[in-house]
N, C-alpha and C positions, 0 to 999 in steps of 0.2 A: 535804726542805724544811729550810732552815737555821733554827736556833732563834733566837727573838727576841733573847735575850741576846747571842748571838754576833754578830748583825748590828749591834746597838747598840754593842758594844765595838769591832767592826771599823770602824764609821763614826766612832769617836771621840766618840760622844755620851755615853757613861758609861765609867767605869773598871771594872776587874775587881773592885776593892774595893767600889765602889758596887753592883755586881751581886750580890756575895756578901751584902751587907747586906740588899738587897731580897729575895733568895731566902730568907734566914732569916725575914724578916718575913712573906713569903708563906706559908711553912710554918707559922708560928705562928698567923696569922689566917685562913688558907684563901682569901685574896684571890688573884686572878690576878696574875701578875708585872707586867703592864702597869699595873694600877691602883695597885699598891704603888709603882712607880717614879714615877707621877704624884703620889701622896700625899706621898712623900718629897721631891718637887720636884727629882728628879735629871734629869728631862727634862720638856719641855712636851708638851701634847696634840698640837700640830702635828708635833713630831718623832716622837712615837709613831705617829701615823697615817701619816706618810710611810714609816716603816719597815714598818708592817703592810701597807700597800698593796704594797710591794715583796715582802714575804714571802708574801702571799696572792694576789697577782696582780690586785688590785683598783685601779681608778682612784682617784686622790686629788685632791680639789678644795680647796685651802687657802682659796679665796675664792669665795663663791657670789653676791656682790652684783650681779655683772654678768649673771647668768643670768636670762633672762626665761621665766616659766612661764605657759603658756596656761590660760585659764579652764576648758578641757576637762579638764585634769589635776586642777585643784582640785575640780571637780564629781565627778570619778571616785572620789576618795578622801575619805570623810567625815572631818570634823574630829576626831571622837572617837577614830579610829584613830591619826591623826597626833599628837594631843596626848597620848594614852596611851603610845605607844611612842617618842615624840620622834624621828620621822624626817620627811623632807620629800620628797614626790613631785616629780620633775623633768620627766619626759617620759612620754608614753604613745603607743604605736603598736600598734593592735589590742589584743591581750592582753599585750603586752610593756610592763611598767612599770619605769621606772628610779627608784630612790629613793636619797636621801642619808642615811647613817647615821654615827654616831660610834663605835659599838661593834660591830665585825664578828663578835664572838662571840655576839651576841644574834640568834638566828634567828627569834624570834617574829614580828617584823613581816612577814617573807617568808611564814611559815607562815599567818598570819592573812589576809593579802591573797590567798593562793592558795586558802584554804579558803572565804572569804566572796565573793570576786569572780572567782575562777579566773584571776588574773593570773600571768604568768610574770615573776618579779621579778629585775631586775638591780640589784646594789648597788654604790654608790660611797661612798667615805669623805669626810667633811668634819668640821671642828671643831664642837663643840656650839654655840658662839656664832653660827656662820654659819647653822646649821640653825634655831636659835631666832629669828634675825633674819628668815629667810624665812617661818617659820610666822606670826610677827607681821605681816609685810608682806602675805601672801596670805590668811591665815585671819582676821586681824584682832586688834585689842587685846581682851583678855578673852575670846578664843574659847573657852577651856576653861571659864570660868565660865558663859558663855552656854549652852554645850553641856550643862552640868550642870543649869542651870535648866530648859532646854527638856526634858531627860530627865525631870526631876521633874514637869514639867507634862504629860508625855505627848506631847511633840513639838509641832509647829506647831499653833496653834489652828484649829479648824474655823470656818465662818462663824458658827455659833451661839456658839462659845466666845469669838470676838472681842469680842462685846458685853460679856463679863465684864471685859475690860481697861479698859472705859470707866467701870466702877462705882467710886465713890470708896472704898468700904469695902475692896474688893479691892486697890485701888491702895495704900492705907495699909498693908495687910497685906503686900503685895509689897515695899513700900519698906523695911519692917522686916526682911524676910527676909535672912538672912546672905549669901546669894548675890548679891542685888541690891546690898547694901552693899559687898560685895567688888568687884562690877563697877564701881560708881561710884568706889571707891578706886583701881582699876586705871586708869581713864580719867584721874583726877587725877594719879596717880603718874607715868603716862607723859607727861602734860603738863609736869610739873615736871622730869622727866628730860630732856625735849626742849627745855627752856628757854622754854616757851611763856608768853606774857603773858596770853593769853585762850583760853578754850575755848568754841567755838560748837556748840550742839546744835540741830539744825534738823529739823523733821518735814515731810515732803511726803506726797503722796497715798499712795504705796506704798513709801516708803523713808525712811530716817533718815540724816542726814549729820552727822558730827562733824568739826570743823576746829579746828586749833591755829594761833594767830598766833605765829609765831616770827620774831623780829627784824623785826617790822612787816609780814610777809607771811603770808597765810593758806594753810595746807596741809591737804589732805584726809587724814584718818586712815582706814586700812583697818579695817573692823569686820565681824563676822559678819553675814550677811544677816538672821538670826533676831532680831537686836537690835531690829528694828522692833516686835516683839511685846512687848518689855519697856520700850519708850520711856517710857510713862506712869509706870511704876513707878520708872524712873530719875529722871524729873522730880520725882516725889513725894519720893524720897529726898533730892534736892538741896534741895527746899523745907523738909524737916524739919531738915536740918543748918543751914539759914540762918533758921530760925524764921519761915518764911512760911506763909500760909494754904493748906493742902493742898487744901481744898475749893474755894477760889476759882480759877476757870479762865477767867473772862471779862474780868478787869482786869489791867493790868500790875502787877507787884510787884517791889520791890527789897529785898534783904537782904544780910547779911554773916555770915561765919563765920571762926573761926580754927581751923585744923586742923594736925596734925603729919604731915608727909610726909618720909620719908627723913631722919629725925632733925633736921628743922628745921621751925620753925613758918612757915606761910604764911597770909596774910590773903586770904580769898575775898570778892569783891564779886559778888553774884548778881543778875542782872536777868532776870525772866521776863515774856514778852509773848505775848498770844494772837495766833495767825495763822490762816490759812484752814484748815489741817489739824490744828492742835493748838498747844501752847505751845512757843515757841522760847526757849532759855536761853543767856545769855552769862555766863560765869564769868571774872572778871578775877582773876589771880593776882598777889598782891603779897607780897614778903617782909615779915615783921613788923618786923624790925630791919634797917635799911639805913643804911650810912654814907655821908653826903653830903660829898664833898670837891671843892673847886674844881679841884684838879689832875686829877680823874677825868672832867671834862666834855669833854675833847678839844680844849680851846683851845690855840692856838699861843701861845708866850710873850708876843708883843706884845699879843694879845687878852686874855690872862690879866691883864696889867698894866692894860689899859684897864678891864676889868670890876672888878678889885679897887679901882681908883680911883673908879669910879662908885658902888659900894655903900658906900664909906666916907664919902660925903657926908652931912652932918647932916640934910638935908631935900630935898624934891623927889620926883618920880615916875620910876620905871624901868618901862617897858612892855616885856614880852616878846610878840612877835608870831609867828604861825605857825598852821597848821591843827591840828586835833585829832590827837593822837598824835605831835606833833613834839618832845616832850620838854620843853615849857615848864615844867610842874610840877616836874620834877626839877631844872631850873636854878633855879627860884624857891626850892625847899627848900634847895638847896645854898647859895644866897646867905644865906638866913635862918640856916642852921646856922653859917655863918662869922661872922655878926653876933650869934649867941646867946651872950652873955657876961654875967657877973655885973654888975648895975647897969643892965641894959637890959631893958625890957619890950617883948615882941613879941606882937602879936595877929594872928591870921589869920581871914579870913572865906572859907569854901570851900564848894564844891558839886561833888563830895563831898570829904570829908577823905580824902586819899589815904594819907598816912603819919602816924603818931603820933610827934611829936618832943618829947622831954623838955625842959621849961623854956619851951615856947611855948604860949600860950593859943590853942587852935584852936576855931573856931565853925562849926557846920554850918548853912547857911541852909535855911529851910523855906518855899518860896514858896506851898505849898498853904494855909498858915495866915497868910500875909502877912508872914513874916519873910524879907525880901528882902535883897540886898546893900546897898541904900541904907538900909533900916531898921537893919540890923546896924551899918553904918558910923556912923550917928548915935549909936547907943547906946554903942559901944565908945570913943568919944572921951571919955566920962565916966570911963573906966577908966585914964586917963593913960598911953597907950602911947607909946613912943618910935618904934617901927617897926611898920608894918602891911602886911599882904598882903591885897589884895582879889582873890579868885579870878579874876574876869573883869569887865571894864567892858562891859556889854551895852546900856546906855541912857543918855540924857542926865542923868537924875537921879543915877545912880551916878557917872558921869564928873565931873559938877560937884562933887559932894561930895568925891570923891577929890582933885580938883585944889585945891579950897579948903582941904582938910585939909593938903595938901602945902605950901601957901602960908603956913600957920600954924605951920610949923616941924617937920613930921613927915616921915619917910622912908617912902614908899609903894612897894610892888611890886604890879604887876597885869599882866593879859594883854589883848591885843586880837587879834581874828581878822582879820589882814591878810596878804597874800602876802609882803611884804618890809618892811624897817625904814622906808624912806622913805615908805611909805603910811600909817604910824602917825599922823603929824600930820594928813594929809588926812582920815583916818578920823574922828579926834576932831572936826575941823571939820564933817564931814558929819553927825555926831551932833547938832551944835548948839553946840559949845564955841567961844567967841570965840578968835580967833588969839592975842590978847595973853595970854590965860590959858594956852594951850598953850605959848607961847614962854617964859613966866616960871615955869612949874611943872615941865616935863618935863626930866629930866637926860639921858635916853637912850632910844632905841628899839633893841631887840635882836631880830633875827629869827633863827630857827634851824630846822634840819631834822635828821633822823636818817638816817644812811647805814650800811649794813652793812659790816662789816670782813671782809677776806679771811681765810679760815681759815688760821692759821699752820702747821697740820700738813700741809696739802696745797697750800701756796702755790707757784706756779711762774711763770716768766716767760712772757709771752704773745706768740705769734707772729702769730696770725690777727687782723689789724686792718682787713680789707676792709670789714666792716659798720659800722665806726666813722666818725664825722664826721672830715673831714680834719684838724681841729684837734688830734686826739689821735695821729695816725699817726706823728709823729716822737718821741713820748715812749716811755720804757721803761715798759712796762705789766706788771702781774701779774694773776693770777686764781687762784681756788681750784679745784683739779681735782675735789674731792669725795672725802670720806673718812669713815671711821667716826666720827671726832671731831666732824664737822659734819653728820652724818646725810646725807652725800652732797649737800649743798646748795652747798658751796663758800664759804659765808660763815658766820662765827660772831661773835656779839656785834655791838653797834652803837656808833657814836660820833656826836657832833654836829658840824655845820658851822654857823658863825655869821657874821652881819654885824652890826657894832656901830656905830650911828649916834649919836655924841655931839652933843647939841644945844648947839653953841657959838654964838658971836655971829653968825657968818655964816649958820648954819642958822636961828637965831632971826629974823634979818632976812627970810629967805625965807618963813618961816611967817607973819610979820606981813603980808607982801605976798600971802598966800594962794596961794603958788606950788604947782604940781602936784608929784606924787611924783617924776616923771621929772626935773624941774628941780632938786628937792632932791637927788636921787641924783647928778645930773651935777656939781653944786657940791661935794658930799661927796667924790666920786671925785678931784676936783682937789686935795683936801686929804689924799689917801691912804686914803680909805674903801675897804674890800674887801668885795665882795659875797659872797653864798652860793656862787656859782659859783667865785669866786676861792678861797674857803676849801676847796671840794670839790677843786679842781684841785691845791691844795697837798697834800691827803691822797692824791690819785692819784700825784703825783710821789714821795711818800714810800713808795709801795707798800702803802698801808693799805687802799685800796678800788679800785673799778673805774670807768671812765667811765660804764658803763650805770647803775651805782648812783647816781652824782652826777646824771646826766641824768634819773633817775627822779623826783628831788625838786626839781630846778632846771631852768632853761632856758638853752640855749646861745645867746648873743646874738652876732651877727656884728659 
């Protein structure tokens, strides 16, 4: 058998001088030559494994992400063996088990599997990171921690022991246990690493589900099955860090916490609500410090100029419209940050306050004690603001106050729940606002949606267009193939698409006539108004997103 050093030199992966340096270091420390070469960064693990596979006659898999592993294999090899020895079972046929390892010199995994399960083990080589990714995918996030907790508890609870998990005293004790703390931290760390904005923990009759919302879409996270026995302890730990009542399990509760993950602070907004089989938890993850820049909103130059002109007006109302989760708050904060200058007083009324912005007075409404948007708006006028943000216009009283405040020389920002910009005026009239008040106070209605961007690391030109509407078939389209950088999703990050309806003289005239939303939109289009779909198509043509993504949030009109 050819020696490792000779093969590496022959393949041109290292020089003779590098090999001599590594040999001296190996003799000094007692480490095997392969580990020394890796530590000195003369070669990568992938290069080493490729050479070892040639030397030892083992198969080498540089990439394991496309390998599908059956549930039979996962059930056949307990997590504690996999996590202790850091190998991954791939296939099983009778007593023949194939496992992926990264260190061919370590014979213990094969010996243990033969001793405990009488398996005949065939080994293949794969990089550490590929094996770790498969362990996380098939055995679940925090599998090692869950395994340790269950071992400490003596395995899965019996019917009598299950009652113990319902007792508050034991829940509090479990929540303070280092292992449960570690498990909650792992769930949150994985969420931050995956760029999740929300973590959903849901309990059902005999199972627990954890989902991450990434770029607006919910994805199930693989978790060890035994986590269902620790669910109440996990909920209690989350309640403790957010200063909620651990004992109260009958009423909804909301809390917040600031924690440090991966050397950065994140703000957690926790909502706990009782359901049929237990408490469900949603954790919103917000960065503590976020820079809001108009340039980062995804506006095309023409729309950027429009928006900049709108927010520089001394008075009037700017309404942002769109469903929950469409990025309205981010756009509002960006506009306020742009206007936040010396000599200007800005006050916001919010529910909830999403981000803390230095230099802006932010007020949280509390409807349960009668401190509503309308009551807050009346009070803050005495504080001499120049610019105000009203989180949402929900009723006639708030709408009337906001409009009359705008008419007295203030610039107001607020939101409405409508599907498009043209429906903003009709929505206000439906609430009960007189058309002349809408026409004289509103500067613009801006509607927006968020679309996912194609991952730049795996972006490729798209050939298959058969399933698309005919409108897109003559365009040059792109898609994300799916890679490690985007967690095999094909999309990474989001951008906004906008439609900006400026209330000019022609639009004011239509509002005064109580025209419908479609009539207002038709007139606006004749003056160059671009819809959400137009904005989305512009981003498709630039290769930033896909037709499916734009059609997910807009409607293709013939």
